[in-house]
Backbone bond lengths (Angstrom), bond angles and torsions (degrees), N, CA, C in turn:
res aa  C-N    CA-C-N  psi(-1)  N-CA   C-N-CA  omega(-1)  CA-C   N-CA-C  phi
1 M - - - 1.449 - - 1.533 110.50 -
2 K 1.328 115.46 -41.38 1.457 119.86 -179.92 1.528 110.35 -61.67
3 D 1.330 117.83 -40.65 1.465 121.62 178.02 1.524 111.06 -63.41
4 S 1.311 117.06 -39.03 1.460 121.62 179.37 1.529 110.43 -63.88
5 V 1.306 116.60 -43.78 1.466 121.17 178.84 1.531 109.71 -65.05
6 N 1.319 116.80 -42.53 1.468 120.31 178.62 1.520 111.36 -61.99
7 R 1.335 117.61 -41.60 1.476 120.92 178.24 1.522 110.89 -63.78
8 Q 1.330 116.28 -40.01 1.467 119.63 179.03 1.529 110.82 -65.49
9 I 1.308 116.06 -40.16 1.470 120.20 178.48 1.527 110.05 -65.70
10 E 1.317 117.46 -44.01 1.466 121.18 178.66 1.522 110.92 -62.56
11 H 1.328 116.69 -40.84 1.463 120.87 178.80 1.528 110.21 -63.18
12 L 1.312 116.12 -45.23 1.459 120.57 178.94 1.524 110.56 -62.07
13 A 1.317 116.52 -43.84 1.467 120.89 -178.71 1.522 111.59 -66.18
14 S 1.331 117.02 -38.12 1.460 119.39 -175.59 1.522 113.48 -83.01
15 E 1.324 118.04 -30.63 1.468 120.03 -176.36 1.517 113.59 -117.41
16 G 1.304 117.40 -39.12 1.465 120.83 -174.85 1.505 113.93 -72.71
17 I 1.309 116.57 -46.79 1.469 120.07 -175.45 1.531 111.57 -66.59
18 P 1.345 120.33 -45.90 1.469 118.35 177.16 1.538 112.79 -61.77
19 A 1.324 116.76 -37.73 1.463 119.52 178.16 1.527 110.61 -65.99
20 L 1.317 116.42 -40.91 1.460 120.68 178.16 1.524 110.58 -64.53
21 R 1.320 116.52 -42.16 1.464 120.42 178.92 1.537 110.84 -62.42
22 E 1.320 116.41 -42.15 1.466 120.44 178.67 1.529 110.54 -62.74
23 L 1.317 116.65 -42.02 1.463 121.21 178.37 1.530 110.35 -62.60
24 I 1.317 116.72 -45.17 1.464 120.83 -179.96 1.524 110.72 -64.14
25 D 1.326 117.80 -43.49 1.466 121.34 178.16 1.525 111.20 -59.80
26 D 1.338 116.15 -42.06 1.465 121.04 179.03 1.528 110.68 -62.94
27 R 1.314 115.80 -46.86 1.468 119.93 -179.29 1.524 111.18 -65.13
28 L 1.333 117.12 -39.52 1.466 119.80 177.55 1.524 111.17 -64.23
29 G 1.308 117.23 -39.05 1.463 120.68 177.34 1.517 111.54 -61.68
30 R 1.327 115.62 -43.65 1.473 119.50 177.72 1.520 111.13 -64.03
31 L 1.334 116.68 -42.64 1.463 120.56 179.51 1.522 110.77 -62.76
32 R 1.321 117.20 -43.14 1.474 120.48 178.33 1.526 111.17 -60.68
33 A 1.323 116.20 -41.48 1.465 119.90 179.64 1.528 110.61 -64.03
34 K 1.325 116.48 -42.54 1.473 119.57 179.14 1.519 111.05 -65.66
35 L 1.332 116.82 -41.90 1.461 119.62 178.90 1.524 111.42 -65.31
36 D 1.329 117.13 -35.74 1.459 121.37 177.33 1.528 110.46 -63.55
37 L 1.331 116.18 -45.76 1.465 119.86 177.84 1.527 111.13 -61.85
38 F 1.324 115.74 -42.84 1.462 120.56 178.95 1.522 110.68 -62.15
39 N 1.319 116.82 -44.37 1.461 121.39 179.52 1.525 111.21 -62.64
40 R 1.322 116.35 -42.65 1.470 119.67 178.34 1.524 111.03 -63.91
41 S 1.329 116.02 -38.68 1.452 120.28 178.72 1.520 111.00 -63.48
42 L 1.333 116.30 -44.63 1.466 119.70 178.07 1.526 111.30 -62.95
43 A 1.316 116.91 -42.78 1.459 120.44 179.70 1.525 110.75 -64.12
44 D 1.324 116.60 -39.21 1.461 121.14 179.80 1.522 110.55 -64.41
45 R 1.324 116.52 -39.47 1.471 120.38 179.83 1.524 111.84 -72.50
46 A 1.321 116.99 -32.77 1.462 120.86 -175.01 1.519 112.62 -76.05
47 L 1.310 117.39 -24.64 1.452 121.37 -174.76 1.527 110.61 -93.67
48 P 1.333 117.35 122.94 1.467 119.23 177.88 1.536 110.96 -61.31
49 E 1.283 115.88 146.77 1.472 122.56 -175.31 1.531 112.02 -55.73
50 N 1.323 117.31 -38.57 1.465 120.14 -176.73 1.536 112.71 -72.86
51 R 1.336 119.19 -12.78 1.469 121.16 179.38 1.520 112.88 -101.35
52 K 1.317 118.26 -11.58 1.467 121.01 -175.04 1.521 112.47 -59.61
53 G 1.301 118.32 -43.98 1.458 121.09 179.46 1.517 112.10 -64.10
54 R 1.314 115.40 -41.69 1.471 119.95 -179.22 1.527 110.55 -66.34
55 V 1.315 116.90 -41.74 1.464 120.31 -179.80 1.525 110.17 -64.25
56 G 1.324 116.81 -41.74 1.465 120.64 178.07 1.520 111.32 -62.26
57 R 1.318 116.71 -42.67 1.457 121.79 179.46 1.525 110.47 -65.22
58 L 1.326 117.30 -42.78 1.466 120.94 179.10 1.532 111.08 -63.96
59 A 1.308 116.41 -38.23 1.465 119.93 178.33 1.525 110.22 -63.36
60 L 1.321 116.87 -42.47 1.463 120.35 178.33 1.530 111.35 -64.90
61 E 1.326 116.14 -41.19 1.462 119.70 178.49 1.530 110.77 -62.95
62 R 1.333 116.57 -40.73 1.465 120.82 179.75 1.524 110.07 -64.11
63 K 1.325 117.36 -43.12 1.463 120.90 178.66 1.527 110.99 -63.43
64 A 1.329 116.25 -41.32 1.461 119.95 179.48 1.526 110.72 -64.59
65 K 1.321 116.07 -39.84 1.468 119.97 179.33 1.529 110.25 -64.78
66 L 1.327 116.99 -44.14 1.464 120.48 178.38 1.521 110.85 -62.78
67 A 1.321 116.69 -41.39 1.466 119.98 178.92 1.520 110.17 -63.29
68 G 1.323 117.29 -39.64 1.454 121.15 177.88 1.518 111.94 -64.96
69 Q 1.331 117.06 -38.28 1.462 120.48 178.37 1.514 110.58 -66.88
70 K 1.313 116.56 -41.13 1.465 119.90 179.12 1.517 110.36 -64.78
71 K 1.329 116.04 -40.27 1.456 120.84 179.85 1.530 109.73 -64.65
72 A 1.336 116.07 -43.64 1.466 120.63 179.92 1.530 110.15 -66.09
73 A 1.307 117.63 -39.35 1.467 120.96 178.91 1.522 110.19 -65.29
74 G 1.320 117.13 -37.57 1.460 121.05 177.44 1.512 111.62 -64.45
75 K 1.329 116.78 -41.05 1.467 120.93 178.31 1.518 110.30 -65.53
76 A 1.337 117.31 -41.63 1.463 121.03 -179.04 1.523 110.34 -64.55
77 S 1.315 117.77 -41.17 1.465 119.45 -179.04 1.526 110.54 -70.08
78 R 1.338 117.27 -33.25 1.465 119.92 177.17 1.531 110.17 -68.17
79 K 1.350 117.11 -40.19 1.472 120.19 179.00 1.515 110.75 -64.55
80 S 1.332 117.20 -42.59 1.452 119.55 -179.50 1.534 110.27 -68.40
81 G 1.312 116.88 -30.70 1.464 120.51 176.22 1.507 112.04 -67.52
82 K 1.335 117.59 -35.51 1.466 121.05 178.64 1.513 110.72 -68.28
83 K 1.344 117.60 -39.36 1.459 121.14 -179.70 1.527 110.13 -65.95
84 A 1.314 116.08 -38.40 1.455 120.07 -177.32 1.525 110.98 -68.56
85 S 1.344 117.02 -32.51 1.465 119.23 -178.38 1.525 112.78 -83.24
86 S 1.352 119.24 -13.41 1.469 122.93 -178.72 1.491 112.25 -74.57
């Protein structure tokens, strides 16, 4: 009986748990996608039509500024690395 229970546990561990994990991952992905759509819908409704263009432009400017800061930080760390190796 103990061997039978052990085989059932091994079978569950080797086949059941990975299948369950895959199912859960799939369902979570679908839920995230639905929540993303819902969030975008709420944001679209909350923002007055005359501000949508400005908000989009500001978001792009913010991303560009962050990218520029990261680029500048990368250059600064590379320069300091060259001085340290000299």
